[in-house]
N, C-alpha and C positions, 0 to 999 in steps of 0.2 A: 655805950654798952650795946652789944649785939643782942637782938631778940631771937629767942629760940622759937622753933616752929610749934604752933598751937594745933593740936590734933582736934578732930571733931568730937572726940570723947570729952575734951576739956571745955566744951562750950555748951552752955545750957540751951534747951530748945527755944526759950523765949528771950535769949540774951541779945541776939542781933535782929534788929528791926529794919524796915525799909528806910526809916528816917535817919538811921545811923550810917547808911552807906551812901557816899557821894555818887552823883549820877554817872561820873566817868571813871569810876574805880574798878569796875569789873568788865573785862574784855572777853570776847568770845573765845580767845585762845586759852583763857583760864578756866573755862567750863568743860567738864567732862562731857563726852558725847551723849551720855544718858543722864546728865545731871538735871536737865529741864524736860519734863514731860507735860502732857496736856493737863494733868491734875494740878500742876504748879502754876498754871497761867490763868489769871482771872479772866472772867467772861468779857470784860470791857478793856482788857489790856492791849489787845491787838486790833488796830483800826485799819481802814482801807488805805490811809496815807502811809502806813508803815509797811505795807506789802510791796515787794519789789516788782518791777515790770516783768519779771521772769514768769509770773503766773499767766499773764496774757500770752506770752510767747509760747508757753507749753500748750495752752488751749488751741492756739493757732496751728500747732503742729499736728493736731488730731486729723485723722483721715476723713474723707468726705462722707463715709458711712455714718458719722456721728450726726449728720444733718438730717437723716431720714426721719428722725422722730419729731422734727419741728413741724408744727402746724402753721397754716397761714395766719391764724390769730396771734401767734408768737413772733411774727416777723414785721410788726408795725415799726414805723420810723423811730429810731433811737433806742429800741429795746435790745438789740443785739449789736455789740461793738464790731467794727470791721475786722478786728484781729481774730474774732472767733471763726471767720470763714477761711477755708483753705484756698490756696492760689488757684486750684483747678477743681471745678465742680463736675460731677458725672454728667455724661451726655443725657439730654432729655429724650424720652421715648414717647410715642403717641399714647401709650397706655397710661402715662402719668399726667396727661393733659386733658383728662375727661372732666375735671371738676372746676375748670377756670370759668368764672362768671363772665358773660358777654360784656358786662359793664367795665371789666378790667382790660378789655382789648381795645386800645385806642391807637390813633395814628393810621397812616396809610399802610396797607398790606402789600407785599410784593406781588407782581403780576404772576398769574398761574401759567406755566408753560404746558402746552398740549403734549409735549414729549414726555412729561412726567405722569400723564394720566393713562391708566391701563384699564382694560375691561370695558371700555366705552365704545359703542358702535359708531362708526363714521357716518351712518345714515345709509340711504339707498346707494349701493355700489354697482348694481346691475339692473338695467331696464332697457327694453327693446320693443318696438312696434313693427309688426308686419301687416301687410294688407293684401287682399285679393285684388289684382289689378285689372280684371276683366269680368264681365257678367257671365255667370255659369248657368247652363240649362239645368233645372231641377230634375231630380230622378225620384221615382216612387220607392226605390230601394236605397238603403244607405250606401253612399259612395264616397270614398276618400278624396279629399281635395288635394290634388298632387301637382297641379299646374297653376300658372299665373299668380305665383306667390313671390312677394318682394318686400324687402325692408322699406318702410315708409321713408321716401327720400327727403321729405321736409321735416322729419322728426330726428333730432339728435339723440342717439342712443347713449346709454351710460355703461361703461365697462367694456367687456370684450364683445358682447352681442351674441345673439343666437345664430345658429347655422341651420340650414335646411337642405334636404335632399329628397326628391320625390314625395314631398309632403310630410316627411318626418323631421321633426325639430330636435336638435341636440343642444343641451344647455352648456354654457361655458364653464360653470363652476357648480359645485354642490351647494345645497342650501334649501331653505323653505321658499318656494316660488309661488307667486300669485299669477294665475292665468285668467285674463279677462277677454271674453269673446263678444264681439259686436256683429250682429247679422242684420242685413237689409234685404228684404225680399221685394220682388216686383211681379205683378201679374197683369197680363193683357185683359184678364177679367178676374173677378173675385175667386179666391180659393181658400181652403181652410187652414193649411198649415205649411210652415217651412221651419226647418230646424238644423242646427249645427251641433254635433256631438264633440266634446273634448275627450279624446281617448289616450290613456296612459299605459305605458308598458314598463316593466321592470326587468324584462328578460330579452332586451334587444329586438323586440317585435315578434317574438314567438306567440305572444297573446297580448291582448289589450283589454283594459277595463274602461268603461264609460264613467267619467267622474263629473261631468256637467252637461246640461242641455241648454242651448239658447233657442227659444221658441219665438215665432211670430206668425201672423196671418195677414192676408190681403183681403180687405173687406169690400172692395169695389173694383169695377173694371178699370184697368189702367192705373191702379193704385199701388201704394207701397206700404210695407209694414216693417217694423223694427223690433229687435229684442236683444237680450244680452245674457251672459252667464259668467260666473266666477268659480274658480276652484283653487285651493291651495294644496300643492303636492310637495312631497319630500324627496328631493333629488340627492341620494346618497352615493350614486355612482354615475358619472356623466357618460360612461361607455354603454351602460345597460338601461338607464332610465331616460325615456324619451316620450314625446307626445306627437299626436297627429290630430287632424280634424276631418270630420265626415259630415256630408249634407244629405238631406232628403226633403222632398215635398209631397203633399197629399196626392198629386198627380203630376204629369209631365207637360201636357200641352199648355203652352203660354205661361208656364211658371218658371221663375228665375231667381237665383241668388245673385244679388247685384254687387258689382265690384267696379273700381275705378283706380287709375294709376296716380291721380293727383289729390285724392282725399280718402279718408277712412269711411267706407260704406260698409263693407264686410272686412273686419280687421281683427288682429290677435295681438294682445299686449302681454308681455312677460316682465314681471318685476320680482327681483329677489328681495324677500323681506328680512331674512336673517340666516344664521348658520343652521345646519341640519342638526 
């Protein structure tokens, strides 16, 4: 005898219990799309073993931006499955690497290439020494030293080197330059003063300013005296910014500024310290 269809109106609310339904009698195809909702599922009815692997697959498909909320304390071993990470992580920037403890940096670091370093000075790139190669008769009035000047032959200069014409020195490049002057004086008898001025022009020699004095005196007959000076000048234009040196003594008779071709007795040192 054929069974007629039983409608839901003919079934009492408590007539069908879980114990009266065999485990394999209700298939997914027999359930309406909205037949089972969260209210009909007991809290302990769905366990981790009953979840499909599709959940992990869906999490793994998330974009890298989902990882930005993770803190270092959440990334300990075993707490985040591998499937939660995307195949490609965003590139790390220096701004994101400020809080890594030094204790976490282990192993050998790669060698640092000088080609990758910028803004670091290579050190002294220009240095030159010139000397007065012959002894000069002192004068009571200031007189420019314009002869017997030569680069020190036994000193290797750095860079392009200075150039000189009639006592006027031209710089090879712009920058902050240190000028060191060494003076040696000689007297057939004692005398009070010998000096060399460092004179600086910014207008190609139309006018000069005295930026340093090297002083000395001879205290006994046939004696020598020595002194020095330093100045730092800013060469912003090698065509117009130049220096020269001028000497004077307290009197002329038997007073000399001493020079030599084989050693620095009266000499001039030029060192570029840095950019202008």
